[in-house]
C-alpha atoms as a printed R data frame, in Angstrom:
    type eleno elety resid chain resno       x       y       z
1   ATOM     1    CA   MET     A     1 -24.257  11.323  -3.737
2   ATOM     2    CA   GLU     A     2 -20.747  12.404  -2.354
3   ATOM     3    CA   SER     A     3 -17.530  10.597  -3.477
4   ATOM     4    CA   LYS     A     4 -15.427   9.653  -0.634
5   ATOM     5    CA   GLU     A     5 -11.793  10.668  -1.406
6   ATOM     6    CA   PRO     A     6  -9.558   7.938  -0.486
7   ATOM     7    CA   GLN     A     7  -7.020   8.182   2.352
8   ATOM     8    CA   LEU     A     8  -4.221   6.694   0.372
9   ATOM     9    CA   LYS     A     9  -3.998   6.680  -3.437
10  ATOM    10    CA   GLY     A    10  -2.655   4.027  -5.299
11  ATOM    11    CA   ILE     A    11  -3.929  -0.294  -5.362
12  ATOM    12    CA   VAL     A    12  -6.063  -0.867  -2.469
13  ATOM    13    CA   THR     A    13  -5.836  -4.485  -1.508
14  ATOM    14    CA   ARG     A    14  -8.191  -7.178   0.973
15  ATOM    15    CA   LEU     A    15  -5.666  -9.271   2.833
16  ATOM    16    CA   PHE     A    16  -6.987 -12.398   2.351
17  ATOM    17    CA   SER     A    17  -5.386 -14.708   5.005
18  ATOM    18    CA   GLN     A    18  -3.978 -18.426   4.967
19  ATOM    19    CA   GLN     A    19  -7.033 -19.576   7.719
20  ATOM    20    CA   GLY     A    20  -9.789 -18.086   4.999
21  ATOM    21    CA   TYR     A    21 -10.779 -14.414   6.756
22  ATOM    22    CA   PHE     A    22 -10.411 -10.933   4.862
23  ATOM    23    CA   LEU     A    23  -8.596  -8.529   7.468
24  ATOM    24    CA   GLN     A    24 -11.020  -5.974   8.797
25  ATOM    25    CA   MET     A    25 -10.329  -2.826  11.195
26  ATOM    26    CA   HIS     A    26 -13.103  -1.438  12.889
27  ATOM    27    CA   PRO     A    27 -13.758   2.419  13.412
28  ATOM    28    CA   ASP     A    28 -13.150   1.739  17.170
29  ATOM    29    CA   GLY     A    29  -9.626   0.518  16.365
30  ATOM    30    CA   THR     A    30 -10.649  -3.123  16.603
31  ATOM    31    CA   ILE     A    31  -9.116  -5.276  14.258
32  ATOM    32    CA   ASP     A    32 -10.784  -8.860  13.141
33  ATOM    33    CA   GLY     A    33 -11.256 -11.357  10.264
34  ATOM    34    CA   THR     A    34 -14.402 -11.629   8.216
35  ATOM    35    CA   LYS     A    35 -15.898 -14.157   5.781
36  ATOM    36    CA   ASP     A    36 -17.511 -11.509   3.987
37  ATOM    37    CA   GLU     A    37 -15.781 -10.280   1.052
38  ATOM    38    CA   ASN     A    38 -17.513  -7.312   0.567
39  ATOM    39    CA   SER     A    39 -17.007  -5.627   4.306
40  ATOM    40    CA   ASP     A    40 -16.575  -1.720   4.349
41  ATOM    41    CA   TYR     A    41 -14.154  -1.205   7.458
42  ATOM    42    CA   ASP     A    42 -10.639   0.628   5.932
43  ATOM    43    CA   VAL     A    43  -9.781   2.753   8.368
44  ATOM    44    CA   PHE     A    44  -5.812   3.879   8.210
45  ATOM    45    CA   THR     A    45  -3.943   4.877  11.104
46  ATOM    46    CA   PRO     A    46  -0.051   5.324  12.099
47  ATOM    47    CA   GLU     A    47  -0.515   2.462  13.656
48  ATOM    48    CA   CYS     A    48  -1.484   0.425  10.515
49  ATOM    49    CA   LYS     A    49   1.840   0.892   8.771
50  ATOM    50    CA   PHE     A    50   3.384  -2.393   7.977
51  ATOM    51    CA   LYS     A    51   5.908  -3.576   5.903
52  ATOM    52    CA   GLU     A    52   5.000  -6.199   3.579
53  ATOM    53    CA   SER     A    53   7.208  -9.101   2.792
54  ATOM    54    CA   VAL     A    54   6.985 -12.255   0.836
55  ATOM    55    CA   PHE     A    55   7.424 -14.977   2.418
56  ATOM    56    CA   GLU     A    56   8.622 -18.526   0.497
57  ATOM    57    CA   ASN     A    57   5.657 -20.220   0.242
58  ATOM    58    CA   TYR     A    58   4.487 -16.939  -1.960
59  ATOM    59    CA   TYR     A    59   2.204 -15.666   0.879
60  ATOM    60    CA   VAL     A    60   2.653 -12.158   2.323
61  ATOM    61    CA   ILE     A    61   3.561 -11.448   5.821
62  ATOM    62    CA   TYR     A    62   3.050  -8.123   7.139
63  ATOM    63    CA   SER     A    63   5.232  -6.619  10.152
64  ATOM    64    CA   SER     A    64   4.786  -3.776  12.134
65  ATOM    65    CA   THR     A    65   6.702  -0.542  11.509
66  ATOM    66    CA   LEU     A    66   5.815   1.068  15.145
67  ATOM    67    CA   TYR     A    67   5.969  -2.140  17.559
68  ATOM    68    CA   ARG     A    68   8.747  -4.455  18.068
69  ATOM    69    CA   GLN     A    69  10.340  -6.912  20.839
70  ATOM    70    CA   GLN     A    70  11.406  -5.156  23.631
71  ATOM    71    CA   GLU     A    71  14.258  -7.415  24.313
72  ATOM    72    CA   SER     A    72  15.036  -9.097  21.194
73  ATOM    73    CA   GLY     A    73  14.019  -6.349  18.473
74  ATOM    74    CA   ARG     A    74  12.135  -9.187  16.997
75  ATOM    75    CA   ALA     A    75   9.315  -7.847  14.914
76  ATOM    76    CA   TRP     A    76   5.754  -8.202  16.113
77  ATOM    77    CA   PHE     A    77   3.853  -9.371  12.680
78  ATOM    78    CA   LEU     A    78   0.086  -8.971  11.283
79  ATOM    79    CA   GLY     A    79  -1.902 -12.974  12.228
80  ATOM    80    CA   LEU     A    80  -5.297 -13.931  12.562
81  ATOM    81    CA   ASN     A    81  -5.939 -17.267  13.957
82  ATOM    82    CA   LYS     A    82  -8.372 -20.008  13.198
83  ATOM    83    CA   GLU     A    83 -11.714 -18.552  14.303
84  ATOM    84    CA   GLY     A    84 -10.893 -14.817  12.881
85  ATOM    85    CA   GLN     A    85  -9.719 -13.033  15.596
86  ATOM    86    CA   ILE     A    86  -6.766 -10.844  15.650
87  ATOM    87    CA   MET     A    87  -3.676 -12.406  17.269
88  ATOM    88    CA   LYS     A    88  -0.930 -10.539  19.849
89  ATOM    89    CA   GLY     A    89   1.774  -9.295  17.420
90  ATOM    90    CA   ASN     A    90   4.462 -10.790  20.067
91  ATOM    91    CA   ARG     A    91   2.949 -14.258  19.714
92  ATOM    92    CA   VAL     A    92   2.722 -14.429  15.749
93  ATOM    93    CA   LYS     A    93   5.710 -16.305  14.139
94  ATOM    94    CA   LYS     A    94   6.349 -15.472  10.252
95  ATOM    95    CA   THR     A    95   6.469 -19.041   9.454
96  ATOM    96    CA   LYS     A    96   2.940 -19.783  10.995
97  ATOM    97    CA   PRO     A    97  -0.224 -19.776   8.621
98  ATOM    98    CA   SER     A    98  -1.954 -17.387  10.947
99  ATOM    99    CA   SER     A    99   0.639 -14.488   9.731
100 ATOM   100    CA   HIS     A   100   0.053 -15.594   5.669
101 ATOM   101    CA   PHE     A   101  -2.041 -13.142   3.414
102 ATOM   102    CA   VAL     A   102  -2.965 -13.050  -0.018
103 ATOM   103    CA   PRO     A   103  -3.580  -9.655  -1.313
104 ATOM   104    CA   LYS     A   104  -6.598  -9.336  -3.094
105 ATOM   105    CA   PRO     A   105  -6.972  -6.333  -5.379
106 ATOM   106    CA   ILE     A   106 -10.302  -4.303  -4.849
107 ATOM   107    CA   GLU     A   107  -9.655  -0.753  -6.643
108 ATOM   108    CA   VAL     A   108  -6.975   0.453  -8.582
109 ATOM   109    CA   CYS     A   109  -6.107   3.925  -9.102
110 ATOM   110    CA   MET     A   110  -4.105   4.435 -12.540
111 ATOM   111    CA   TYR     A   111  -2.459   7.925 -12.965
112 ATOM   112    CA   ARG     A   112  -1.458   9.340 -16.321
113 ATOM   113    CA   GLU     A   113   1.782  11.517 -16.173
114 ATOM   114    CA   PRO     A   114   1.683  14.347 -18.188
115 ATOM   115    CA   SER     A   115   3.473  14.061 -21.450
116 ATOM   116    CA   LEU     A   116   6.461  16.871 -22.037
117 ATOM   117    CA   HIS     A   117   4.389  18.493 -24.752
118 ATOM   118    CA   GLU     A   118   1.377  18.745 -22.918
119 ATOM   119    CA   ILE     A   119   3.643  19.985 -19.885
120 ATOM   120    CA   GLY     A   120   4.944  22.613 -22.594
121 ATOM   121    CA   GLU     A   121   1.767  23.999 -23.667
122 ATOM   122    CA   LYS     A   122   0.410  24.527 -20.149
123 ATOM   123    CA   GLN     A   123   3.911  26.810 -19.237
124 ATOM   124    CA   GLY     A   124   3.573  28.775 -22.276
125 ATOM   125    CA   ARG     A   125   6.005  29.671 -25.025
126 ATOM   126    CA   SER     A   126   7.711  32.430 -22.731
127 ATOM   127    CA   ARG     A   127  11.527  31.318 -23.743
128 ATOM   128    CA   LYS     A   128  12.988  30.951 -27.640
129 ATOM   129    CA   SER     A   129  13.685  27.772 -27.820
130 ATOM   130    CA   SER     A   130  12.377  24.708 -30.644
131 ATOM   131    CA   GLY     A   131   9.917  23.503 -28.106
132 ATOM   132    CA   THR     A   132  11.514  19.732 -28.031
133 ATOM   133    CA   PRO     A   133  13.630  19.029 -25.086
134 ATOM   134    CA   THR     A   134  16.446  16.757 -25.638
135 ATOM   135    CA   MET     A   135  17.794  14.119 -22.975
136 ATOM   136    CA   ASN     A   136  20.936  14.015 -21.647
137 ATOM   137    CA   GLY     A   137  21.737  11.329 -19.159
138 ATOM   138    CA   GLY     A   138  18.125  11.548 -18.140
139 ATOM   139    CA   LYS     A   139  18.378  15.296 -17.614
140 ATOM   140    CA   VAL     A   140  16.011  17.470 -19.719
141 ATOM   141    CA   VAL     A   141  18.251  20.115 -21.680
142 ATOM   142    CA   ASN     A   142  16.572  22.633 -23.585
143 ATOM   143    CA   GLN     A   143  17.879  23.626 -26.957
144 ATOM   144    CA   ASP     A   144  18.502  27.423 -27.183
145 ATOM   145    CA   SER     A   145  19.745  29.530 -30.308
146 ATOM   146    CA   THR     A   146  21.658  31.693 -28.508
């Protein structure tokens, strides 16, 4: 069985709306809401880039990084109506429950950063140094005895 490499690394979340639906995007690009917590639709395109903001009621709202109102410049927000259907971005207001989401983590990819000791072993000991770098104002400084 072949492992599917994620398009984005990091914390993968499902967006759960205050209306009671999980946001899903189908392969044909249509977006809607589903009550099925285990839906497999998770396609990413440039149109799916949103600015995430925490609203005053601690819900999260998402505004498009690509689209805005032409006259006013007001952001277009992501929203689902009471039936779980996607709303037009220019009709969604950030103060309405249709735009309020709760991110629910479904997969967390933790990456361990290599230590300076491991990096030194991989590069080899070609330089004459003690092998223990010291920090000087956040910068690594080699201790050469020359």
